[in-house]
N, CA, C and O atoms as CSV, one atom per row, in Angstrom:
chain,resi,resn,atom,element,x,y,z
A,1,MET,N,N,0.759,20.119,11.326
A,1,MET,CA,C,0.415,18.871,10.658
A,1,MET,C,C,1.180,18.722,9.344
A,1,MET,O,O,1.699,17.645,9.051
A,2,MET,N,N,1.252,19.759,8.573
A,2,MET,CA,C,1.876,19.662,7.252
A,2,MET,C,C,3.331,19.204,7.349
A,2,MET,O,O,3.747,18.330,6.589
A,3,ASN,N,N,4.108,19.774,8.262
A,3,ASN,CA,C,5.521,19.409,8.375
A,3,ASN,C,C,5.710,17.979,8.846
A,3,ASN,O,O,6.607,17.289,8.363
A,4,GLU,N,N,4.883,17.516,9.784
A,4,GLU,CA,C,5.001,16.156,10.294
A,4,GLU,C,C,4.623,15.134,9.240
A,4,GLU,O,O,5.345,14.163,9.011
A,5,LEU,N,N,3.483,15.362,8.601
A,5,LEU,CA,C,2.971,14.359,7.676
A,5,LEU,C,C,3.628,14.420,6.306
A,5,LEU,O,O,3.982,13.388,5.736
A,6,TYR,N,N,3.788,15.598,5.791
A,6,TYR,CA,C,4.287,15.730,4.425
A,6,TYR,C,C,5.759,16.116,4.426
A,6,TYR,O,O,6.149,17.139,3.861
A,7,ASN,N,N,6.576,15.273,5.074
A,7,ASN,CA,C,8.002,15.533,5.149
A,7,ASN,C,C,8.693,15.109,3.850
A,7,ASN,O,O,8.070,14.533,2.958
A,8,GLN,N,N,9.973,15.401,3.766
A,8,GLN,CA,C,10.721,15.141,2.526
A,8,GLN,C,C,10.758,13.664,2.146
A,8,GLN,O,O,10.710,13.330,0.962
A,9,ARG,N,N,10.843,12.781,3.134
A,9,ARG,CA,C,10.876,11.342,2.825
A,9,ARG,C,C,9.554,10.896,2.204
A,9,ARG,O,O,9.549,10.129,1.241
A,10,ILE,N,N,8.443,11.368,2.743
A,10,ILE,CA,C,7.128,11.017,2.187
A,10,ILE,C,C,6.994,11.586,0.785
A,10,ILE,O,O,6.541,10.893,-0.126
A,11,LEU,N,N,7.381,12.832,0.606
A,11,LEU,CA,C,7.274,13.456,-0.714
A,11,LEU,C,C,8.168,12.760,-1.739
A,11,LEU,O,O,7.795,12.641,-2.906
A,12,LYS,N,N,9.337,12.303,-1.313
A,12,LYS,CA,C,10.232,11.577,-2.223
A,12,LYS,C,C,9.604,10.246,-2.650
A,12,LYS,O,O,9.621,9.901,-3.831
A,13,LEU,N,N,9.048,9.498,-1.680
A,13,LEU,CA,C,8.366,8.240,-2.021
A,13,LEU,C,C,7.191,8.498,-2.962
A,13,LEU,O,O,6.986,7.761,-3.926
A,14,ALA,N,N,6.425,9.546,-2.676
A,14,ALA,CA,C,5.258,9.872,-3.495
A,14,ALA,C,C,5.656,10.233,-4.924
A,14,ALA,O,O,4.891,10.006,-5.861
A,15,ALA,N,N,6.839,10.787,-5.088
A,15,ALA,CA,C,7.297,11.198,-6.421
A,15,ALA,C,C,7.915,10.051,-7.221
A,15,ALA,O,O,8.159,10.190,-8.419
A,16,GLN,N,N,8.168,8.922,-6.563
A,16,GLN,CA,C,8.855,7.800,-7.221
A,16,GLN,C,C,8.041,6.516,-7.101
A,16,GLN,O,O,8.491,5.545,-6.493
A,17,ILE,N,N,6.855,6.514,-7.675
A,17,ILE,CA,C,5.982,5.348,-7.571
A,17,ILE,C,C,6.256,4.414,-8.755
A,17,ILE,O,O,6.005,4.784,-9.902
A,18,PRO,N,N,6.762,3.221,-8.490
A,18,PRO,CA,C,6.997,2.273,-9.584
A,18,PRO,C,C,5.719,1.518,-9.976
A,18,PRO,O,O,4.718,1.541,-9.261
A,19,HIS,N,N,5.784,0.868,-11.100
A,19,HIS,CA,C,4.741,-0.028,-11.604
A,19,HIS,C,C,3.394,0.660,-11.831
A,19,HIS,O,O,2.343,0.066,-11.593
A,20,ILE,N,N,3.430,1.905,-12.288
A,20,ILE,CA,C,2.195,2.610,-12.640
A,20,ILE,C,C,1.704,2.055,-13.973
A,20,ILE,O,O,2.495,1.870,-14.898
A,21,GLY,N,N,0.407,1.791,-14.076
A,21,GLY,CA,C,-0.160,1.321,-15.331
A,21,GLY,C,C,-1.091,0.155,-15.122
A,21,GLY,O,O,-1.798,0.071,-14.117
A,22,ALA,N,N,-1.082,-0.745,-16.088
A,22,ALA,CA,C,-1.977,-1.908,-16.063
A,22,ALA,C,C,-1.234,-3.136,-16.570
A,22,ALA,O,O,-0.285,-3.028,-17.346
A,23,LEU,N,N,-1.681,-4.303,-16.119
A,23,LEU,CA,C,-1.147,-5.573,-16.613
A,23,LEU,C,C,-1.965,-6.023,-17.812
A,23,LEU,O,O,-3.146,-5.691,-17.924
A,24,ASP,N,N,-1.338,-6.779,-18.712
A,24,ASP,CA,C,-2.062,-7.309,-19.864
A,24,ASP,C,C,-3.137,-8.309,-19.452
A,24,ASP,O,O,-4.250,-8.281,-19.976
A,25,ASN,N,N,-2.811,-9.171,-18.534
A,25,ASN,CA,C,-3.734,-10.216,-18.096
A,25,ASN,C,C,-3.692,-10.393,-16.582
A,25,ASN,O,O,-3.153,-11.392,-16.107
A,26,PRO,N,N,-4.240,-9.464,-15.812
A,26,PRO,CA,C,-4.172,-9.627,-14.359
A,26,PRO,C,C,-5.037,-10.793,-13.893
A,26,PRO,O,O,-6.115,-11.031,-14.437
A,27,ALA,N,N,-4.567,-11.504,-12.901
A,27,ALA,CA,C,-5.357,-12.583,-12.313
A,27,ALA,C,C,-6.409,-12.025,-11.368
A,27,ALA,O,O,-7.438,-12.660,-11.136
A,28,ALA,N,N,-6.156,-10.841,-10.823
A,28,ALA,CA,C,-7.109,-10.177,-9.937
A,28,ALA,C,C,-6.883,-8.677,-10.027
A,28,ALA,O,O,-5.783,-8.209,-10.318
A,29,GLN,N,N,-7.945,-7.945,-9.772
A,29,GLN,CA,C,-7.844,-6.491,-9.722
A,29,GLN,C,C,-8.863,-5.955,-8.730
A,29,GLN,O,O,-9.933,-6.533,-8.543
A,30,ALA,N,N,-8.512,-4.840,-8.098
A,30,ALA,CA,C,-9.392,-4.275,-7.080
A,30,ALA,C,C,-9.194,-2.771,-6.987
A,30,ALA,O,O,-8.130,-2.235,-7.297
A,31,ASP,N,N,-10.245,-2.119,-6.554
A,31,ASP,CA,C,-10.207,-0.688,-6.298
A,31,ASP,C,C,-10.451,-0.448,-4.814
A,31,ASP,O,O,-11.195,-1.186,-4.169
A,32,ALA,N,N,-9.825,0.577,-4.288
A,32,ALA,CA,C,-10.080,1.015,-2.918
A,32,ALA,C,C,-10.196,2.533,-2.948
A,32,ALA,O,O,-9.402,3.222,-3.588
A,33,VAL,N,N,-11.201,3.036,-2.241
A,33,VAL,CA,C,-11.482,4.472,-2.227
A,33,VAL,C,C,-11.681,4.937,-0.792
A,33,VAL,O,O,-12.343,4.269,0.002
A,34,SER,N,N,-11.111,6.072,-0.473
A,34,SER,CA,C,-11.342,6.698,0.824
A,34,SER,C,C,-12.580,7.578,0.706
A,34,SER,O,O,-12.592,8.551,-0.047
A,35,ARG,N,N,-13.607,7.232,1.446
A,35,ARG,CA,C,-14.846,8.019,1.402
A,35,ARG,C,C,-14.619,9.426,1.934
A,35,ARG,O,O,-15.304,10.365,1.526
A,36,LEU,N,N,-13.672,9.573,2.833
A,36,LEU,CA,C,-13.442,10.865,3.463
A,36,LEU,C,C,-12.806,11.887,2.521
A,36,LEU,O,O,-13.251,13.033,2.448
A,37,CYS,N,N,-11.760,11.465,1.799
A,37,CYS,CA,C,-11.025,12.440,0.985
A,37,CYS,C,C,-11.097,12.181,-0.520
A,37,CYS,O,O,-10.679,13.025,-1.314
A,38,GLY,N,N,-11.621,11.027,-0.915
A,38,GLY,CA,C,-11.723,10.727,-2.338
A,38,GLY,C,C,-10.482,10.099,-2.943
A,38,GLY,O,O,-10.462,9.814,-4.140
A,39,SER,N,N,-9.450,9.877,-2.150
A,39,SER,CA,C,-8.261,9.193,-2.669
A,39,SER,C,C,-8.659,7.806,-3.137
A,39,SER,O,O,-9.537,7.171,-2.554
A,40,LYS,N,N,-8.002,7.337,-4.205
A,40,LYS,CA,C,-8.319,5.998,-4.702
A,40,LYS,C,C,-7.110,5.351,-5.344
A,40,LYS,O,O,-6.211,6.015,-5.859
A,41,VAL,N,N,-7.124,4.015,-5.292
A,41,VAL,CA,C,-6.115,3.222,-5.972
A,41,VAL,C,C,-6.804,2.085,-6.710
A,41,VAL,O,O,-7.836,1.573,-6.278
A,42,HIS,N,N,-6.218,1.712,-7.814
A,42,HIS,CA,C,-6.628,0.535,-8.582
A,42,HIS,C,C,-5.405,-0.359,-8.656
A,42,HIS,O,O,-4.337,0.078,-9.085
A,43,VAL,N,N,-5.554,-1.609,-8.239
A,43,VAL,CA,C,-4.443,-2.558,-8.162
A,43,VAL,C,C,-4.734,-3.750,-9.053
A,43,VAL,O,O,-5.864,-4.236,-9.105
A,44,GLU,N,N,-3.719,-4.217,-9.750
A,44,GLU,CA,C,-3.796,-5.445,-10.551
A,44,GLU,C,C,-2.590,-6.301,-10.199
A,44,GLU,O,O,-1.482,-5.790,-10.034
A,45,LEU,N,N,-2.812,-7.611,-10.086
A,45,LEU,CA,C,-1.676,-8.489,-9.813
A,45,LEU,C,C,-1.915,-9.884,-10.358
A,45,LEU,O,O,-3.038,-10.276,-10.675
A,46,SER,N,N,-0.830,-10.607,-10.454
A,46,SER,CA,C,-0.835,-12.012,-10.857
A,46,SER,C,C,0.168,-12.751,-9.993
A,46,SER,O,O,1.138,-12.173,-9.502
A,47,LEU,N,N,-0.082,-14.030,-9.817
A,47,LEU,CA,C,0.816,-14.874,-9.040
A,47,LEU,C,C,1.834,-15.558,-9.937
A,47,LEU,O,O,1.542,-15.882,-11.088
A,48,ALA,N,N,3.013,-15.772,-9.411
A,48,ALA,CA,C,4.030,-16.583,-10.080
A,48,ALA,C,C,3.721,-18.048,-9.794
A,48,ALA,O,O,2.881,-18.352,-8.947
A,49,ASP,N,N,4.386,-18.945,-10.488
A,49,ASP,CA,C,4.171,-20.382,-10.292
A,49,ASP,C,C,4.452,-20.831,-8.859
A,49,ASP,O,O,3.865,-21.806,-8.389
A,50,ASN,N,N,5.339,-20.131,-8.167
A,50,ASN,CA,C,5.683,-20.517,-6.790
A,50,ASN,C,C,4.727,-19.928,-5.749
A,50,ASN,O,O,4.937,-20.111,-4.550
A,51,GLY,N,N,3.678,-19.223,-6.192
A,51,GLY,CA,C,2.679,-18.686,-5.281
A,51,GLY,C,C,2.962,-17.295,-4.759
A,51,GLY,O,O,2.148,-16.733,-4.025
A,52,THR,N,N,4.111,-16.723,-5.127
A,52,THR,CA,C,4.413,-15.346,-4.748
A,52,THR,C,C,3.802,-14.406,-5.789
A,52,THR,O,O,3.296,-14.855,-6.817
A,53,ILE,N,N,3.852,-13.124,-5.521
A,53,ILE,CA,C,3.356,-12.146,-6.489
A,53,ILE,C,C,4.364,-12.072,-7.628
A,53,ILE,O,O,5.542,-11.782,-7.420
A,54,GLY,N,N,3.878,-12.337,-8.830
A,54,GLY,CA,C,4.746,-12.349,-9.996
A,54,GLY,C,C,4.661,-11.094,-10.833
A,54,GLY,O,O,5.621,-10.742,-11.519
A,55,ALA,N,N,3.522,-10.407,-10.791
A,55,ALA,CA,C,3.344,-9.186,-11.571
A,55,ALA,C,C,2.407,-8.256,-10.809
A,55,ALA,O,O,1.480,-8.702,-10.132
A,56,PHE,N,N,2.663,-6.967,-10.930
A,56,PHE,CA,C,1.880,-5.968,-10.202
A,56,PHE,C,C,1.855,-4.672,-10.991
A,56,PHE,O,O,2.866,-4.256,-11.557
A,57,ALA,N,N,0.700,-4.042,-11.024
A,57,ALA,CA,C,0.566,-2.696,-11.588
A,57,ALA,C,C,-0.528,-1.987,-10.805
A,57,ALA,O,O,-1.404,-2.624,-10.219
A,58,HIS,N,N,-0.464,-0.674,-10.802
A,58,HIS,CA,C,-1.496,0.078,-10.102
A,58,HIS,C,C,-1.629,1.479,-10.682
A,58,HIS,O,O,-0.749,1.984,-11.379
A,59,GLN,N,N,-2.762,2.080,-10.365
A,59,GLN,CA,C,-3.019,3.471,-10.687
A,59,GLN,C,C,-3.371,4.145,-9.371
A,59,GLN,O,O,-4.207,3.645,-8.618
A,60,VAL,N,N,-2.750,5.257,-9.096
A,60,VAL,CA,C,-2.884,5.909,-7.800
A,60,VAL,C,C,-3.339,7.352,-8.003
A,60,VAL,O,O,-2.664,8.154,-8.648
A,61,GLU,N,N,-4.497,7.656,-7.436
A,61,GLU,CA,C,-5.004,9.031,-7.406
A,61,GLU,C,C,-5.266,9.354,-5.935
A,61,GLU,O,O,-6.405,9.310,-5.471
A,62,ALA,N,N,-4.211,9.672,-5.222
A,62,ALA,CA,C,-4.305,9.842,-3.777
A,62,ALA,C,C,-3.407,10.981,-3.327
A,62,ALA,O,O,-2.586,11.494,-4.089
A,63,CYS,N,N,-3.585,11.362,-2.074
A,63,CYS,CA,C,-2.714,12.359,-1.467
A,63,CYS,C,C,-1.298,11.779,-1.346
A,63,CYS,O,O,-1.062,10.612,-1.657
A,64,ALA,N,N,-0.386,12.601,-0.899
A,64,ALA,CA,C,1.007,12.151,-0.775
A,64,ALA,C,C,1.147,10.961,0.156
A,64,ALA,O,O,2.036,10.134,-0.046
A,65,LEU,N,N,0.297,10.847,1.170
A,65,LEU,CA,C,0.369,9.711,2.094
A,65,LEU,C,C,-0.017,8.416,1.388
A,65,LEU,O,O,0.663,7.400,1.535
A,66,GLY,N,N,-1.108,8.447,0.622
A,66,GLY,CA,C,-1.511,7.278,-0.156
A,66,GLY,C,C,-0.501,6.946,-1.236
A,66,GLY,O,O,-0.261,5.776,-1.533
A,67,GLN,N,N,0.089,7.970,-1.821
A,67,GLN,CA,C,1.109,7.750,-2.838
A,67,GLN,C,C,2.350,7.125,-2.229
A,67,GLN,O,O,2.948,6.228,-2.823
A,68,ALA,N,N,2.745,7.589,-1.050
A,68,ALA,CA,C,3.944,7.054,-0.403
A,68,ALA,C,C,3.764,5.586,-0.035
A,68,ALA,O,O,4.660,4.779,-0.277
A,69,SER,N,N,2.627,5.229,0.542
A,69,SER,CA,C,2.411,3.822,0.899
A,69,SER,C,C,2.302,2.965,-0.359
A,69,SER,O,O,2.776,1.829,-0.376
A,70,SER,N,N,1.686,3.495,-1.405
A,70,SER,CA,C,1.608,2.763,-2.671
A,70,SER,C,C,2.976,2.581,-3.303
A,70,SER,O,O,3.245,1.556,-3.929
A,71,SER,N,N,3.836,3.570,-3.142
A,71,SER,CA,C,5.187,3.495,-3.678
A,71,SER,C,C,5.972,2.359,-3.029
A,71,SER,O,O,6.631,1.579,-3.717
A,72,VAL,N,N,5.899,2.269,-1.703
A,72,VAL,CA,C,6.598,1.193,-1.008
A,72,VAL,C,C,5.989,-0.157,-1.394
A,72,VAL,O,O,6.717,-1.121,-1.632
A,73,MET,N,N,4.676,-0.226,-1.456
A,73,MET,CA,C,4.021,-1.478,-1.855
A,73,MET,C,C,4.517,-1.912,-3.235
A,73,MET,O,O,4.909,-3.065,-3.418
A,74,ALA,N,N,4.501,-1.006,-4.194
A,74,ALA,CA,C,4.896,-1.362,-5.554
A,74,ALA,C,C,6.356,-1.799,-5.622
A,74,ALA,O,O,6.707,-2.693,-6.392
A,75,ARG,N,N,7.184,-1.182,-4.835
A,75,ARG,CA,C,8.611,-1.522,-4.833
A,75,ARG,C,C,8.867,-2.900,-4.237
A,75,ARG,O,O,9.787,-3.593,-4.673
A,76,GLU,N,N,8.074,-3.314,-3.248
A,76,GLU,CA,C,8.362,-4.533,-2.501
A,76,GLU,C,C,7.450,-5.724,-2.800
A,76,GLU,O,O,7.755,-6.836,-2.369
A,77,ILE,N,N,6.360,-5.535,-3.512
A,77,ILE,CA,C,5.352,-6.596,-3.639
A,77,ILE,C,C,5.806,-7.770,-4.497
A,77,ILE,O,O,5.482,-8.915,-4.182
A,78,ILE,N,N,6.544,-7.517,-5.568
A,78,ILE,CA,C,6.975,-8.614,-6.438
A,78,ILE,C,C,7.846,-9.575,-5.625
A,78,ILE,O,O,8.833,-9.166,-5.014
A,79,GLY,N,N,7.474,-10.831,-5.625
A,79,GLY,CA,C,8.198,-11.845,-4.870
A,79,GLY,C,C,7.666,-12.060,-3.463
A,79,GLY,O,O,8.100,-12.983,-2.774
A,80,SER,N,N,6.738,-11.226,-3.029
A,80,SER,CA,C,6.151,-11.385,-1.694
A,80,SER,C,C,5.112,-12.501,-1.704
A,80,SER,O,O,4.467,-12.759,-2.720
A,81,THR,N,N,4.962,-13.148,-0.568
A,81,THR,CA,C,3.919,-14.166,-0.428
A,81,THR,C,C,2.627,-13.498,0.029
A,81,THR,O,O,2.658,-12.414,0.613
A,82,PRO,N,N,1.492,-14.142,-0.236
A,82,PRO,CA,C,0.231,-13.603,0.289
A,82,PRO,C,C,0.257,-13.419,1.805
A,82,PRO,O,O,-0.249,-12.417,2.311
A,83,ASP,N,N,0.832,-14.361,2.527
A,83,ASP,CA,C,0.902,-14.236,3.989
A,83,ASP,C,C,1.730,-13.027,4.410
A,83,ASP,O,O,1.363,-12.324,5.351
A,84,GLU,N,N,2.834,-12.781,3.730
A,84,GLU,CA,C,3.662,-11.616,4.043
A,84,GLU,C,C,2.878,-10.326,3.811
A,84,GLU,O,O,2.953,-9.395,4.613
A,85,LEU,N,N,2.129,-10.275,2.715
A,85,LEU,CA,C,1.356,-9.068,2.400
A,85,LEU,C,C,0.252,-8.826,3.419
A,85,LEU,O,O,0.006,-7.687,3.815
A,86,ARG,N,N,-0.410,-9.890,3.840
A,86,ARG,CA,C,-1.429,-9.735,4.886
A,86,ARG,C,C,-0.790,-9.277,6.200
A,86,ARG,O,O,-1.353,-8.448,6.914
A,87,ALA,N,N,0.378,-9.817,6.508
A,87,ALA,CA,C,1.061,-9.455,7.756
A,87,ALA,C,C,1.487,-7.991,7.744
A,87,ALA,O,O,1.323,-7.303,8.751
A,88,VAL,N,N,2.027,-7.500,6.640
A,88,VAL,CA,C,2.455,-6.104,6.600
A,88,VAL,C,C,1.234,-5.187,6.634
A,88,VAL,O,O,1.296,-4.109,7.226
A,89,GLY,N,N,0.131,-5.591,6.014
A,89,GLY,CA,C,-1.103,-4.811,6.108
A,89,GLY,C,C,-1.614,-4.750,7.535
A,89,GLY,O,O,-2.024,-3.689,8.007
A,90,ALA,N,N,-1.593,-5.883,8.224
A,90,ALA,CA,C,-2.027,-5.921,9.622
A,90,ALA,C,C,-1.104,-5.067,10.489
A,90,ALA,O,O,-1.561,-4.389,11.410
A,91,GLN,N,N,0.182,-5.102,10.196
A,91,GLN,CA,C,1.123,-4.310,10.977
A,91,GLN,C,C,0.912,-2.815,10.740
A,91,GLN,O,O,1.035,-2.017,11.669
A,92,MET,N,N,0.596,-2.436,9.503
A,92,MET,CA,C,0.309,-1.028,9.216
A,92,MET,C,C,-0.947,-0.572,9.958
A,92,MET,O,O,-0.968,0.516,10.534
A,93,ARG,N,N,-1.987,-1.396,9.946
A,93,ARG,CA,C,-3.214,-1.036,10.660
A,93,ARG,C,C,-2.949,-0.909,12.161
A,93,ARG,O,O,-3.442,0.017,12.806
A,94,ALA,N,N,-2.171,-1.839,12.710
A,94,ALA,CA,C,-1.838,-1.774,14.128
A,94,ALA,C,C,-0.982,-0.547,14.435
A,94,ALA,O,O,-1.163,0.088,15.474
A,95,MET,N,N,-0.057,-0.211,13.547
A,95,MET,CA,C,0.782,0.959,13.751
A,95,MET,C,C,-0.068,2.225,13.810
A,95,MET,O,O,0.155,3.087,14.660
A,96,LEU,N,N,-1.035,2.334,12.913
A,96,LEU,CA,C,-1.847,3.548,12.848
A,96,LEU,C,C,-2.933,3.595,13.908
A,96,LEU,O,O,-3.199,4.653,14.477
A,97,LYS,N,N,-3.558,2.466,14.177
A,97,LYS,CA,C,-4.759,2.467,15.016
A,97,LYS,C,C,-4.537,2.011,16.456
A,97,LYS,O,O,-5.369,2.276,17.323
A,98,GLN,N,N,-3.411,1.320,16.719
A,98,GLN,CA,C,-3.203,0.764,18.054
A,98,GLN,C,C,-1.803,1.045,18.594
A,98,GLN,O,O,-1.328,0.343,19.487
A,99,ASP,N,N,-1.148,2.064,18.058
A,99,ASP,CA,C,0.202,2.426,18.491
A,99,ASP,C,C,1.196,1.275,18.352
A,99,ASP,O,O,2.141,1.171,19.134
A,100,GLY,N,N,0.986,0.416,17.363
A,100,GLY,CA,C,1.900,-0.693,17.122
A,100,GLY,C,C,3.203,-0.223,16.502
A,100,GLY,O,O,3.359,0.945,16.149
A,101,THR,N,N,4.127,-1.152,16.379
A,101,THR,CA,C,5.426,-0.826,15.790
A,101,THR,C,C,5.333,-0.852,14.266
A,101,THR,O,O,4.521,-1.592,13.711
A,102,PRO,N,N,6.141,-0.067,13.596
A,102,PRO,CA,C,6.143,-0.047,12.134
A,102,PRO,C,C,6.708,-1.350,11.567
A,102,PRO,O,O,7.434,-2.070,12.252
A,103,PRO,N,N,6.370,-1.643,10.320
A,103,PRO,CA,C,6.972,-2.797,9.651
A,103,PRO,C,C,8.496,-2.650,9.610
A,103,PRO,O,O,9.035,-1.548,9.708
A,104,THR,N,N,9.165,-3.779,9.464
A,104,THR,CA,C,10.628,-3.796,9.448
A,104,THR,C,C,11.128,-4.480,8.190
A,104,THR,O,O,10.358,-4.772,7.276
A,105,GLU,N,N,12.415,-4.728,8.157
A,105,GLU,CA,C,13.115,-5.374,7.058
A,105,GLU,C,C,12.820,-4.640,5.759
A,105,GLU,O,O,12.917,-3.413,5.727
A,106,ARG,N,N,12.472,-5.327,4.708
A,106,ARG,CA,C,12.328,-4.639,3.416
A,106,ARG,C,C,11.146,-3.676,3.380
A,106,ARG,O,O,11.059,-2.847,2.474
A,107,TRP,N,N,10.237,-3.770,4.349
A,107,TRP,CA,C,9.080,-2.877,4.441
A,107,TRP,C,C,9.359,-1.698,5.384
A,107,TRP,O,O,8.448,-0.930,5.690
A,108,ALA,N,N,10.587,-1.549,5.841
A,108,ALA,CA,C,10.927,-0.551,6.867
A,108,ALA,C,C,10.634,0.883,6.445
A,108,ALA,O,O,10.406,1.730,7.308
A,109,ASP,N,N,10.633,1.182,5.166
A,109,ASP,CA,C,10.334,2.557,4.736
A,109,ASP,C,C,8.926,2.987,5.124
A,109,ASP,O,O,8.632,4.182,5.142
A,110,LEU,N,N,8.054,2.038,5.434
A,110,LEU,CA,C,6.694,2.393,5.841
A,110,LEU,C,C,6.669,3.108,7.189
A,110,LEU,O,O,5.665,3.729,7.540
A,111,GLU,N,N,7.758,3.028,7.944
A,111,GLU,CA,C,7.803,3.727,9.229
A,111,GLU,C,C,7.696,5.231,9.048
A,111,GLU,O,O,7.341,5.933,9.995
A,112,VAL,N,N,7.987,5.741,7.878
A,112,VAL,CA,C,7.869,7.173,7.624
A,112,VAL,C,C,6.415,7.635,7.795
A,112,VAL,O,O,6.154,8.820,8.000
A,113,LEU,N,N,5.474,6.685,7.708
A,113,LEU,CA,C,4.058,7.008,7.845
A,113,LEU,C,C,3.559,6.919,9.290
A,113,LEU,O,O,2.370,7.113,9.543
A,114,GLU,N,N,4.433,6.635,10.218
A,114,GLU,CA,C,4.044,6.509,11.624
A,114,GLU,C,C,3.343,7.759,12.178
A,114,GLU,O,O,2.407,7.608,12.963
A,115,PRO,N,N,3.745,8.981,11.813
A,115,PRO,CA,C,3.032,10.157,12.333
A,115,PRO,C,C,1.556,10.229,11.931
A,115,PRO,O,O,0.788,10.974,12.539
A,116,VAL,N,N,1.159,9.473,10.928
A,116,VAL,CA,C,-0.237,9.473,10.486
A,116,VAL,C,C,-1.158,8.966,11.599
A,116,VAL,O,O,-2.344,9.296,11.610
A,117,ARG,N,N,-0.636,8.178,12.524
A,117,ARG,CA,C,-1.482,7.625,13.599
A,117,ARG,C,C,-2.216,8.730,14.353
A,117,ARG,O,O,-3.315,8.498,14.858
A,118,ASP,N,N,-1.640,9.914,14.438
A,118,ASP,CA,C,-2.271,11.017,15.164
A,118,ASP,C,C,-3.349,11.737,14.356
A,118,ASP,O,O,-3.992,12.656,14.864
A,119,TYR,N,N,-3.550,11.329,13.104
A,119,TYR,CA,C,-4.506,11.990,12.215
A,119,TYR,C,C,-5.441,10.937,11.618
A,119,TYR,O,O,-5.247,10.485,10.489
A,120,LYS,N,N,-6.457,10.554,12.396
A,120,LYS,CA,C,-7.352,9.464,11.994
A,120,LYS,C,C,-7.988,9.700,10.637
A,120,LYS,O,O,-8.283,8.742,9.921
A,121,ASN,N,N,-8.205,10.945,10.271
A,121,ASN,CA,C,-8.806,11.235,8.974
A,121,ASN,C,C,-7.871,10.922,7.810
A,121,ASN,O,O,-8.288,10.986,6.653
A,122,ARG,N,N,-6.623,10.587,8.093
A,122,ARG,CA,C,-5.651,10.220,7.052
A,122,ARG,C,C,-5.368,8.717,7.008
A,122,ARG,O,O,-4.664,8.253,6.112
A,123,HIS,N,N,-5.900,7.959,7.950
A,123,HIS,CA,C,-5.646,6.515,7.981
A,123,HIS,C,C,-6.119,5.832,6.704
A,123,HIS,O,O,-5.380,5.038,6.122
A,124,ALA,N,N,-7.330,6.124,6.262
A,124,ALA,CA,C,-7.902,5.419,5.110
A,124,ALA,C,C,-7.060,5.594,3.852
A,124,ALA,O,O,-6.806,4.623,3.140
A,125,SER,N,N,-6.626,6.816,3.572
A,125,SER,CA,C,-5.843,7.026,2.350
A,125,SER,C,C,-4.485,6.336,2.441
A,125,SER,O,O,-3.958,5.868,1.432
A,126,THR,N,N,-3.921,6.272,3.636
A,126,THR,CA,C,-2.633,5.608,3.837
A,126,THR,C,C,-2.752,4.099,3.642
A,126,THR,O,O,-1.801,3.456,3.197
A,127,LEU,N,N,-3.910,3.530,3.969
A,127,LEU,CA,C,-4.111,2.072,3.917
A,127,LEU,C,C,-4.733,1.580,2.614
A,127,LEU,O,O,-4.921,0.374,2.454
A,128,LEU,N,N,-5.054,2.459,1.690
A,128,LEU,CA,C,-5.741,2.052,0.455
A,128,LEU,C,C,-5.029,0.938,-0.297
A,128,LEU,O,O,-5.660,-0.034,-0.710
A,129,THR,N,N,-3.739,1.068,-0.474
A,129,THR,CA,C,-3.003,0.070,-1.239
A,129,THR,C,C,-3.061,-1.307,-0.571
A,129,THR,O,O,-3.128,-2.329,-1.255
A,130,PHE,N,N,-3.035,-1.331,0.750
A,130,PHE,CA,C,-3.121,-2.601,1.478
A,130,PHE,C,C,-4.511,-3.218,1.327
A,130,PHE,O,O,-4.643,-4.429,1.148
A,131,ASP,N,N,-5.548,-2.375,1.399
A,131,ASP,CA,C,-6.916,-2.855,1.222
A,131,ASP,C,C,-7.111,-3.471,-0.162
A,131,ASP,O,O,-7.702,-4.542,-0.293
A,132,ALA,N,N,-6.614,-2.791,-1.189
A,132,ALA,CA,C,-6.790,-3.275,-2.556
A,132,ALA,C,C,-6.005,-4.569,-2.802
A,132,ALA,O,O,-6.513,-5.492,-3.438
A,133,VAL,N,N,-4.787,-4.634,-2.308
A,133,VAL,CA,C,-3.982,-5.856,-2.473
A,133,VAL,C,C,-4.656,-7.013,-1.763
A,133,VAL,O,O,-4.737,-8.108,-2.320
A,134,GLU,N,N,-5.137,-6.803,-0.558
A,134,GLU,CA,C,-5.797,-7.877,0.173
A,134,GLU,C,C,-7.096,-8.315,-0.503
A,134,GLU,O,O,-7.453,-9.492,-0.442
A,135,ASP,N,N,-7.796,-7.402,-1.136
A,135,ASP,CA,C,-8.981,-7.741,-1.922
A,135,ASP,C,C,-8.572,-8.666,-3.072
A,135,ASP,O,O,-9.246,-9.663,-3.329
A,136,CYS,N,N,-7.490,-8.350,-3.754
A,136,CYS,CA,C,-7.004,-9.208,-4.845
A,136,CYS,C,C,-6.653,-10.604,-4.331
A,136,CYS,O,O,-7.004,-11.606,-4.954
A,137,LEU,N,N,-5.965,-10.664,-3.204
A,137,LEU,CA,C,-5.591,-11.977,-2.639
A,137,LEU,C,C,-6.836,-12.796,-2.308
A,137,LEU,O,O,-6.867,-14.008,-2.519
A,138,GLN,N,N,-7.842,-12.133,-1.798
A,138,GLN,CA,C,-9.094,-12.837,-1.484
A,138,GLN,C,C,-9.750,-13.353,-2.769
A,138,GLN,O,O,-10.251,-14.478,-2.802
A,139,GLN,N,N,-9.747,-12.549,-3.803
A,139,GLN,CA,C,-10.299,-12.985,-5.097
A,139,GLN,C,C,-9.598,-14.245,-5.605
A,139,GLN,O,O,-10.224,-15.136,-6.180
A,140,LEU,N,N,-8.293,-14.296,-5.380
A,140,LEU,CA,C,-7.495,-15.436,-5.858
A,140,LEU,C,C,-7.586,-16.647,-4.931
A,140,LEU,O,O,-7.120,-17.735,-5.272
A,141,GLY,N,N,-8.181,-16.455,-3.768
A,141,GLY,CA,C,-8.307,-17.562,-2.820
A,141,GLY,C,C,-6.988,-17.993,-2.212
A,141,GLY,O,O,-6.809,-19.163,-1.871
A,142,VAL,N,N,-6.059,-17.048,-2.073
A,142,VAL,CA,C,-4.748,-17.363,-1.481
A,142,VAL,C,C,-4.539,-16.596,-0.198
A,142,VAL,O,O,-3.495,-16.732,0.440
């Protein structure tokens, strides 16, 4: 399990998480916690005038899998639309829980988490960042 899940690509993503911290005036903020392992993320975001994500910050206290997914989220979220974020979250859930295909295009690095599908006890920590972002979008009504 260790070699499959905690490979060099995952560890590299986990070590390079952008946008750590807090926003001065977030429009929405949310926490997500894995009851199984205690991993948690806190997400803050604001929308730009065009309706895309204009600002993002987060705090991540998670295993390398949660850190890796949070790293990709933080790198790609600015400029994303709410619909795009919901779609990539749905695709991640399908990839892990229903043998779906990994996200593509600018979200393609998330495919590194595909082996997690075989370890159901790791799904929650991998999906924390998506849960928190979607909670923020719901708060904003977008």
